[in-house]
C-alpha positions in Angstrom: 2.5 26.6 -0.5 3.4 23.2 -1.9 1.4 20.5 -1.4 5.1 18.4 -0.5 6.7 21.0 1.0 5.5 19.3 4.6 4.7 16.0 2.9 7.7 12.9 4.4 7.9 9.3 5.2 7.7 9.9 9.0 4.6 12.4 8.8 3.4 9.4 6.9 4.4 5.8 8.4 2.4 7.7 11.7 -0.9 8.3 9.6 -0.6 4.6 8.7 0.0 3.9 12.1 -2.0 5.7 13.9 -5.0 5.0 11.2 -4.2 0.9 11.4 -4.7 1.4 15.4 -8.0 3.0 15.4 -9.4 1.2 12.5 -7.8 -1.9 15.1 -8.2 -0.9 17.9 -10.1 1.5 18.5 -8.3 4.3 19.2 -8.5 8.3 17.8 -8.7 8.6 14.5 -5.5 10.5 12.9 -6.0 14.1 11.7 -4.4 14.7 8.2 -4.0 18.2 6.2 -7.8 18.1 4.0 -6.0 17.3 0.4 -6.6 14.8 -2.5 -3.0 14.0 -1.7 -3.3 13.0 1.3 -7.1 12.0 0.7 -5.4 9.4 -2.0 -2.7 8.5 1.1 -5.7 7.5 3.4 -7.9 5.8 0.5 -4.8 3.2 -0.5 -3.5 2.1 3.2 -7.5 2.0 3.7 -7.3 -0.6 0.7 -4.4 -2.0 2.3 -5.5 -2.9 5.2 -8.9 -4.1 4.5 -6.8 -6.3 1.7 -4.3 -8.0 5.3 -8.3 -9.1 6.5 -9.5 -10.5 2.6 -6.6 -12.3 2.5 -6.1 -14.1 5.9 -10.2 -15.3 5.5 -9.3 -16.3 2.2 -7.1 -19.6 4.1 -9.8 -20.5 6.7 -10.3 -24.5 5.7 -13.4 -24.4 8.3 -15.6 -22.8 5.9 -17.5 -24.0 2.5 -15.7 -22.6 -1.8 -18.0 -20.3 -1.6 -16.7 -18.2 1.2 -13.1 -18.5 -0.7 -15.1 -17.9 -3.4 -16.4 -14.8 -2.4 -13.7 -13.1 -0.6 -11.3 -13.8 -3.9 -13.4 -11.7 -5.5 -13.1 -9.2 -2.2 -9.5 -9.1 -3.1 -9.8 -8.2 -6.4 -12.0 -4.9 -5.5 -10.3 -3.8 -3.0 -6.5 -4.9 -5.2 -7.8 -2.3 -8.3 -9.1 0.5 -6.0 -5.4 -0.1 -4.2 -3.7 0.5 -7.6 -6.2 3.2 -8.7 -5.4 5.2 -5.4 -1.3 4.6 -6.5 -1.5 6.5 -9.5 -3.6 9.0 -8.3 -0.3 9.8 -5.4 0.7 9.4 -8.4 -0.2 11.7 -10.6 -1.0 14.6 -7.7 2.6 14.5 -6.9 3.6 15.6 -10.4 0.8 17.7 -10.7 2.7 19.9 -8.6 5.8 19.4 -9.1 7.7 22.7 -10.6 9.7 21.2 -13.8 11.2 18.7 -14.0 14.0 18.7 -16.4 14.0 15.7 -18.5 17.5 15.8 -18.1 17.3 15.0 -14.1 17.8 10.9 -13.7 14.8 9.0 -14.0 13.6 6.9 -11.0 12.9 3.5 -10.7 10.0 3.6 -7.9 7.6 6.6 -7.7 6.8 7.7 -4.3 2.5 6.3 -5.2 5.1 2.9 -5.1 7.1 4.1 -2.3 3.9 4.6 -0.2 2.0 1.3 -0.7 5.2 -0.3 0.4 5.6 2.2 3.8 1.7 0.9 4.1 2.4 -2.7 3.6 5.3 -2.4 6.4 2.7 -0.7 9.0 0.1 -3.8 9.0 3.1 -6.2 8.8 4.9 -3.8 12.0 1.3 -3.9 14.2 0.6 -7.6 13.3 4.2 -9.4 14.1 4.2 -6.3 17.0 1.1 -8.0 18.6 2.9 -12.1 18.4 5.8 -10.9 19.7 2.6 -10.2 23.3 0.0 -13.6 22.3 -0.2 -14.9 25.7 -0.7 -18.6 24.7 2.7 -18.9 22.6 5.5 -19.4 24.1 9.2 -17.8 25.1 10.6 -18.9 22.0 7.3 -17.4 19.8 7.6 -13.8 22.1 11.6 -13.9 21.0 10.9 -15.2 17.2 8.7 -12.6 16.8 10.8 -9.7 18.4 13.6 -10.8 15.7 11.6 -9.8 12.9 9.5 -6.7 14.5 13.4 -5.8 14.3 14.3 -6.7 11.3 10.8 -4.4 10.0 11.2 -1.7 11.5 14.9 -1.9 10.0 13.7 -1.9 6.5 10.8 1.0 7.2 13.4 3.5 8.2 15.2 2.5 5.1 12.0 2.8 2.4 11.3 5.7 4.2 14.9 7.2 3.5 14.3 6.3 -0.2 10.9 8.1 -0.1 12.1 11.1 1.1 15.6 11.1 -1.3 12.7 10.8 -4.4 10.2 13.4 -2.6 13.8 16.0 -2.5 15.1 14.9 -5.9 11.9 15.2 -7.3 11.7 19.3 -6.2 14.8 19.8 -6.8 15.4 18.6 -9.6 17.6 16.2 -9.5 15.2 12.2 -9.9 11.7 12.6 -11.2 9.4 9.7 -12.4 6.4 8.2 -13.8 3.3 7.0 -13.5 2.9 3.5 -15.2 0.2 2.3 -15.0 -1.3 -1.2 -14.3 -3.3 -1.3 -16.4 -5.0 -4.5 -14.1 -7.0 -7.3 -16.5 -8.6 -9.5 -14.6 -11.0 -7.3 -13.3 -12.3 -6.2 -17.4 -13.7 -7.8 -19.8 -12.5 -6.5 -22.7 -9.5 -8.5 -21.2 -10.3 -11.1 -19.3 -12.4 -13.5 -21.8 -13.7 -15.6 -18.5 -16.0 -13.0 -18.1 -16.6 -13.1 -21.0 -18.3 -15.4 -23.5 -16.9 -19.1 -24.0 -16.8 -17.3 -27.4 -14.1 -15.0 -26.4 -11.7 -17.5 -24.1 -7.8 -17.7 -25.1 -7.5 -21.0 -26.6 -5.5 -23.7 -24.0 -1.8 -24.0 -24.6 
């Protein structure tokens, strides 16, 4: 059985929400098929959850600068692993596809990139949902949050449709995509001169 046959956006969105509930509120961990593709999707989502939390902490004003510097380093690491997981999703999807003809229309998005965007939207939806119930917020804040939550849910539904269309198109040979390497340079000593000795630093402009 092709691992893409049961890959659909609604199932992925449910998994995203369930994993957030599990990690944030102690809900039951979601059950997912034990496949390399599903593991890559989970790895990506866990990185996004960790990134969300660390980005919030990096904006604190009540801690020393050293704590912010540590958060920034953690953010870089999470982001690198997040992008690695996106590329792994795309590699596994392309490996599972039949021979897609070169005449198929090239899609600007990839399956991994769309799943990553759904992951981030699920985090926005979770946190905006909490804003609608904040005990220390007034009615105006609750109303604004409900309006924004509705917009986020609409965005997720639209993006889910786009993901399903891309998967269907790839399976029937009418669409194709490529693995677009991110080539992140900031964590690599070979490309970021500030991680190497000062003699290799780029000239200022």
